[in-house]
N, C-alpha and C positions, 0 to 999 in steps of 0.2 A: 505493500499498499504506500510506496514511497510517491508516487507520481499522482499530485494533486491537481485539480482545476477548481479555481474560485470562480463560478459565474456571479458578476455583480460585486465590484470592488469599492462600494459605498462603505458607510461606518461599520456594519456587521461584518460584510465579506473582508473588510480590511482587518478588523478585530481578531477573528477565527484564523484567517491565511498568517497573519502576523504571528500567533500563539505557535502554529505549525512549522513555521521558519525557525522559530527559536529551538523546535524540537529535532530541527534537523532535515525536515522534508524538503523535496523539492516541490515549489509552488508556482503555478501559473495564474495570474489574475487576468480575468478578462471583463472589460468593461463597456460601457455604451459606445459603441462607434460614433465618431463625429463630436463627441463632447469635450468641452474644455477640461472637465476634470480626468478623464482619460489621458488627454494629452498631456495635462500636467503629470500624472502618474508617470509616463512614459519618459517624460524629460526629467524629472526632478525625484522620482520615487514617492514612498509612502511616508506620511508623518503621522505619528500617533502620540497624544498626551494623556495619559493615564491618571486616574482620579489620586492615586499614592504619589504622583509627583513624577512618575518615570516618564520619560522620554524616549521614542524610538524612532530611528531613521532608517527605512529598507531603501537602499541606494537601487537604482534601474540597472547598476551594474554588479549588483549582487550575483555570486555564479550558480544559485539555487533559486533563483528568482526571475521569471517573465511578467512583462507588462504588457497587454496586448488587449484585443477587443474582440467582441462576438462575431465581427466579420472576417477575424483571420481564423482559417482552417489549419488543424494539426493534422499530421500524420497518425500520431498515436492516439490510442484509447486511454483513457486514464483510469486509474483504480479506484479513485474516489473523486466526487463532485460536490463541492459544497455550492448548493444553489441560494444565493443570498441576494437574488433581487426581490424586489417588492410583489405581493402578490397578483396585483393588477398588470405587471410587466411578464409575468411567468409565461404566458401563451406566447411571446414574442422570442423567447428564448429556447423553448421547447426542444425545436428542431436540431437546434447547436448541441443542446445537451444530449439530446438521442444520437447525433452524429459522432459525439465524441466519448461515446461510453458503448458499453455492450452489457448483456445480462448479468454478467458478475460484477459491474461497476456498483458502487454504493453512492447512493443519491444521498445527501444529508441536505433536508429542506428547512431552511431558516427563515420561514416567513411568518408574517402575523396573521392571525385569523384561523379560520376555519380550513384545513388544506384540502386539496383535491383527493388526497388518498384516504380522509376519511371512512369509508366505507370498504378499505382495502383490507378485510379480515374475516373470512367466514366464521369464525368462532365469535367475534362482537356482534355479526350481522343476527346469527342464531339467539344472541342474547336480546334482541331488541323485541319491543310488544309487535303481536302479529299482525296489528294493523297497520304499522308502520313500516314492516318488513313487507308487505303486500304491495304497499305504494311504492317502495324502493326496489321490487324485484324488476321491474322492467327497465328502470334507468337509475341505478345506484350511484347517482352524481346529485351535484347541486348546481342548478345553473348559475346561481349568482356569482359561482369560483371556477366552474367547469362546462361551459356551455355545450351540450352536447357528448359531454365525456370525452372531450377533444385531449386533454392534458394527460388523462389516464390512458387513453388508447396510446398515447406517445411513450410514456414512461413508467406505465404500471408493471412492464416485465423487468424492471430493475430492483435492485435491493434497496427499498425504501426507507429511509430512517427520518422520523419526525425529530426537529431539535426547537426546543423553546428558550428564545433568548430574552433574558432579563439584564439588558446594559442600556441604559439611558447615554444616548450617545447623540453628537451633532457634528456636522460637517461645516467649517467655516468657507468664508467666500474664497480664500487663499488655499482651498482643497487639504486641509488639515483636519484628522479625527479628534474630537475631544470626547473622552470617556468619563461620565461625571459620576459615577459611584462603580464600586468592585463588580464586574460582569460576571453572569451566572449562566450556565446553558444545561439543560435537560435532554438527553437524547434518549430516543427508542425505536426499536424495530416496528414498523406499523403492524406486521403480522405476527406479534408477540416473540414468544422466546422459543419458538420450536427448533431454530437453527443454532444451535450452541456455537459453532465455529463463527458465524455472523456477529453473534452476541458478544463473543470474547474480542472481536475485532473492534466493536463499538465500546465496549469497555475500557479496551487498550487507549482508544482516543479520548476517552474521557480523564484516563490518568495522564496521559500528554498533555492535554489542555490545562489541567489542574497544576501541573508541574510549571508550567510557562505563560501564566498571568491570567489563566480564565479558571473559575471554579467550575468543574462540569461533573454530572452525574448520570447514572443510566437508571431507566425507569423501564417497568414493564407494563404502565399505565399511561402510555403514551397521550391517549385522548384526554384523560384528565387533567394531564398538565397542561395541554393546551385550551382544555376549559377554563381553568384557573387563570391563563395568561389573557385568554379574551376576555374575561371579566375585567381585567385591569385595562384592556386597551379600549374597551367600548366606555367605560367610566371615565377614561382619562383621554384619550384619542379623540374621540367622537365629541365629547363636551367641548374639549380644547379646539377643535377645527370649528365648529359650530360658534365658537364666542370669541377665539384669537386669545385666550387667557392660559398662562402658566398654570400648572397643577396647584399650585400654593392657592392661588385665586379660586379655584373651583372648590377646594375642600374648605376654603373658610367663608364660603359664601353659604347662607344658610339655604336658599332655595336649591341651588346646584348640589349641596351637600345631600340633601334630601332626595333628589333626584338619583343620585349616585347609588342609595340604598335601593330604590325602586327598581334600579336596572339589575343590581345583583341579584333582586328576588326572582326577576323574570328570567334573567340567564339559567338560575338553578331550576327554573321550572322546566325550562326547554331541555337542558341536559340530563335531567333524571327521568324525561321520557326518552332518552336516548342512550339509556343503561349504564350511565354514569352513577356510582355508588353514593348515598347519601354523606359518607365520610369523606370522599373524594371532592365532594363540591366546593366551590369558592365561598367563603365566609367573609362578612364585612371586617372580621377582624384580621383575617388575612389581607384583605385587599389594601386596608387603610394601613396596617404595619409595612405596605409595599410604597403606596403612594405616597405615605408621609414621612419616609425615611430621607435622611439627609441627601441629596444628589437628585432625587425625584423632584421635589418641590419647587424647583427653579427652572424644571426642565419644560421646553415646549415640545411635546409628543411629534413623533414621525408624520402623522396625518395632518396636524396642523402646522409643520413646517411645510409639507407638500403646497397646503392652500396658499400659505403665506408667499410661496413662490409661483403660484399660479400653474401647479401642476396638478395632473390626475392623482389621487389618493387611493389608499386601499379602503374603499366605503364599503367592501365586503365583510369589512369587520362587524357590521351590523345587519347588512341585507342577508348574510348567509344564514345567522341563527333565526333571522325573522322568516326565511323560506324554510329552515327546518322546524319551526312553530308551524307553519302552515302546511306543512306535510302531515304533521301529528295533531293537526287541528287542534290547536290550545291558543289562548288569548295571550298576547303580549302587547298590551295597547301601548305601553310607553316605548319599548323598543320599535314598534312599527312607526310610532309618530317621528321619533327620533331619525329613522329612516329616511322617512319621507322629506325631513327637514336637509337631513345630510346631503341627500342627491340634489336638492335644489342648491344646498350650499357649495356642491361641487359644480354645478353648473354656472352659478354666478361667478365663482373664483376664476375660471377659466374664460369667460367672456368679458368679464370687467375691465374696463380701460381704466378705473380711477384710484387703483391700487389698494383697494379693499379686498380683504379675503373672508371675511366673517360675517355670518347673516343675523346672530343672536347678539343682544347685550342684556346683561342684568343690572346695567346701572341706574334703570327707571326707578324713580321714586317709589312705585308700589313694589318692587321687589321682585317682581315676575321678569321671567325671560321675555323678552320682546323682539320683533324683527326690526333690524336697524333702520334708520331712516334712508341710509344710502340705498339698502336693498328696495325698500318701498317706492324710492324715485328712481330705481334703475330702469333703464330701457332694455335690458338685457333679461328680465324679468318678465316671463309671461303673467300679467295682471289676471287672466283669467283663472291663475291658479293660485292665486294669493288667498281667496276665500277658503279654498280647500287647506292650504297649509297653515292657516291661522286657527282652523280647527283642530289640527295636529298640536298646534302650538299650546292651545288652550287644554288639550289631553295631556300634554307633557306637565304643564302646571300645576293641572288639577291633581295627577297622580302623586307629583312631588309635594305638594301641600298636605294631600291626605295622609302621605307616609309621615310628614311630621306631625300632623294633627294626632295621628298615633302614638307617635314617640312621646309627644309632649301632653298626651291628654285632653288637647284642645281641639274644638271645632273652628276651622278656618275654611270660610266659603271661598270658593272658586271665583275668580273674576269672570263677570259676565262677557260671552263673545262678543257683543257690540262695543265693548270696550277696545278690543284689540282694533277695529276698523280705523281708529284714530290713525294708525300709520299707514293707511292706504291712501293713495293719490287718484 
């Protein structure tokens, strides 16, 4: 397993690749063709700044390192491919990954959200509710992340490994990677532990990561690990992208803090319907211990970073669990409303010419989340959809305040829908 390809040389790919370079492996980084960042890597190498004060520079002349892009084809097949592109870009690089791998290649998927391989396990499928299983039997994939199962058809015959990454990172304008807290990885085979040789290889990788800057562990419950990370992503990435606020602002605000708790409850409802055991589900204590830890509070999550740069983001973080809820015929009104708002948010940030990227504000005197004036006055937003979105916004506020009322034993009346119309032009 000496020859390793990292597809996606951004924050996470750089972090994982750098650790394996320290461990003595030969690493090829393949970035996005034509990007200034990829060009900088080829010319200046990789710069990482760790939370403990360590600084690492990997020269483009390093004898065991190649900086390339996904337009570059190599003759060899790789032993391990670390797939570190964002989930919404995976479809673009799937042919490249397949061309540079074979059935014995280990694909380590380090993406946020529900992965395309979620249903890649007969034992797991057999554990599901018969009603859910029957609905999945003809198409065991989620269209929100793998339309028509294209990704699984391209990559599903490789050795698939899930990788949950807990590493608040940010890439600066001069292409330097800043890691804001000690990074952690959780790895697990998607098909479980039936192949002890494969398990031993992944465990060996975890040991090497841990010896060289990353705390990594192996799990035979990779879906539970994904579920717990998803709860963090939805309660921070989604709300941060909608409001443009760092995590500290979200957890300090009474309204969004209540909304976070409502989201956790609905995520648990979804994943308990998909076979995750009660003891493995995310809890408020686990989520808050992570998002309130030093290094997380000042962080602008990756989805909000994408929105601020007017780039497409991983909106499947919330559309996928909503699709899972619809398949299982369970109600998740808060997640559904946030999903509708986030899709508007992505459309707005991609088309907006005023430099604005968020659509909600909680600075209004009422204390409720409101659509910003910029969104309401924008020519890129379809005004015919505003009324529907205002209904979803009221739904979000109602559930958040109801949660707060339950917590404080106070009855708080939701704001009438008519008052939201004030922001309409």
